[in-house]
C-alpha positions in Angstrom: 95.6 75.7 100.6 97.9 73.3 102.4 100.0 70.8 100.4 98.1 72.1 97.3 94.8 71.0 98.7 91.9 73.4 99.8 91.4 73.6 103.5 88.9 76.4 103.6 87.5 79.5 102.0 88.1 83.2 102.2 85.4 85.4 100.7 85.7 89.2 100.5 83.0 91.7 99.6 83.3 95.3 98.7 80.2 97.5 98.7 80.1 101.2 97.8 77.3 103.3 99.3 77.3 107.0 98.6 80.6 108.3 100.0 81.4 105.1 101.9 83.1 101.8 101.1 82.3 98.7 103.2 84.7 95.7 103.1 83.6 92.4 104.6 85.7 89.3 104.9 84.5 85.9 105.9 86.7 82.8 106.2 86.3 79.2 107.3 89.3 76.9 107.6 89.2 73.3 108.7 92.5 71.4 108.8 94.7 69.3 110.9 98.4 69.8 111.7 99.2 68.0 114.9 95.7 68.7 116.2 92.5 69.7 114.5 91.9 73.3 113.7 88.4 74.7 113.0 88.7 78.4 112.4 86.0 81.0 111.6 86.7 84.6 111.0 84.8 87.8 110.1 86.2 91.2 109.5 84.4 94.4 108.5 85.9 97.8 107.6 84.0 101.0 106.8 85.7 103.9 105.0 84.1 107.3 104.6 85.6 109.8 102.2 88.8 107.7 102.2 89.2 107.4 106.0 88.7 104.4 108.2 85.7 105.1 110.5 85.0 101.6 111.8 86.5 98.1 111.7 85.9 94.9 113.6 87.5 91.5 113.8 85.9 88.3 115.2 87.9 85.0 115.2 87.0 81.7 116.7 89.3 78.6 117.0 87.7 75.3 117.8 84.5 77.0 119.2 86.5 79.3 121.4 86.4 83.1 120.7 90.0 84.3 120.3 89.4 87.8 119.0 86.4 90.1 119.2 87.4 93.7 118.9 86.5 96.9 117.1 87.9 100.3 116.2 85.8 103.4 115.8 86.6 107.0 114.8 84.8 109.5 117.1 85.4 113.2 117.6 88.8 113.1 115.7 90.1 110.1 117.6 90.3 106.3 117.2 88.7 104.3 120.0 89.7 100.6 120.3 87.2 98.3 122.1 88.0 94.8 123.2 85.9 92.7 125.7 84.1 95.8 126.9 87.2 97.9 127.6 87.9 101.0 125.5 91.3 102.5 124.7 92.1 105.7 122.8 94.7 105.2 120.1 96.9 108.0 118.9 96.8 107.6 115.1 96.3 110.2 112.5 93.6 109.3 109.9 94.0 105.7 108.8 93.6 105.4 105.0 94.3 101.7 104.6 94.1 98.5 106.7 94.9 95.0 105.8 91.5 94.1 104.3 92.1 96.7 101.5 95.0 94.7 100.3 92.6 92.2 98.7 91.3 95.0 96.4 94.2 97.4 95.9 97.8 96.7 95.3 99.9 98.7 97.8 102.0 100.6 95.2 103.9 103.3 97.1 102.3 102.3 100.4 104.9 102.1 103.2 102.7 101.4 106.2 99.2 99.8 106.7 97.0 99.4 109.7 96.7 95.9 111.3 93.5 95.6 113.2 94.6 92.6 115.1 97.7 94.2 116.4 96.2 97.7 116.5 99.3 99.2 115.0 100.8 100.3 111.7 102.9 97.6 110.0 105.5 98.0 107.2 104.7 97.0 103.6 107.9 95.8 101.8 107.9 95.4 98.0 109.7 92.2 97.0 109.3 92.3 93.3 106.7 93.4 90.7 103.3 92.6 92.2 104.7 91.0 95.3 104.7 92.5 98.9 105.6 91.3 102.3 104.2 92.2 105.7 105.9 91.1 108.9 103.7 91.1 112.0 104.7 91.6 115.6 104.6 87.9 116.4 107.1 87.2 113.6 104.4 85.8 111.4 104.4 87.2 107.8 102.2 87.4 104.8 103.3 87.8 101.2 100.6 89.3 98.9 100.7 88.5 95.1 99.0 90.8 92.6 98.2 90.6 88.9 96.9 93.7 87.1 96.5 95.4 90.6 94.2 92.7 92.0 95.2 90.2 94.8 95.6 86.7 93.4 97.2 84.9 96.4 98.5 85.4 99.9 101.2 83.2 101.4 100.8 83.1 105.2 103.7 81.9 107.3 103.7 81.3 111.1 106.0 79.4 113.4 104.2 76.1 112.9 102.3 76.5 109.7 102.4 77.7 106.1 99.3 78.2 104.0 98.3 79.8 100.7 95.0 81.8 100.5 93.3 82.2 97.2 90.7 85.0 97.8 87.3 84.9 96.3 86.5 88.5 95.7 82.9 89.7 95.2 
């Protein structure tokens, strides 16, 4: 939402299959600040027995691909892939990434994995059911929860401020 008007949609799916959980996020935003922004995004995260084993992010802005990357867990190590190049990351097992915030309030969680920045970011409790995450580019998101479920995310950047109301399926 921008100026209390819808500018797009965010739909998040959670699918449980045997000992795995698959999260899928799809969003479409169409708005105008100074120039027109047509944004498409898809994210997928796969957890097996509580550990992140695969994640991917795809984002397109005005028909230009901005992000197309993935993370896989192989032989006890996370491998980051971006534009055909691979990089080994030195993380212990990742138990939560940002997409899980749509389904689970981060009570007692201090750090969470950001796929976009390929690093752990701090989760700061602000008040009951309200948590802030500051990202490396000085953008931040404030997640709001009611009864443990995410009801809204306030996203702030240097030139924008939007509210996301997730449609969780």
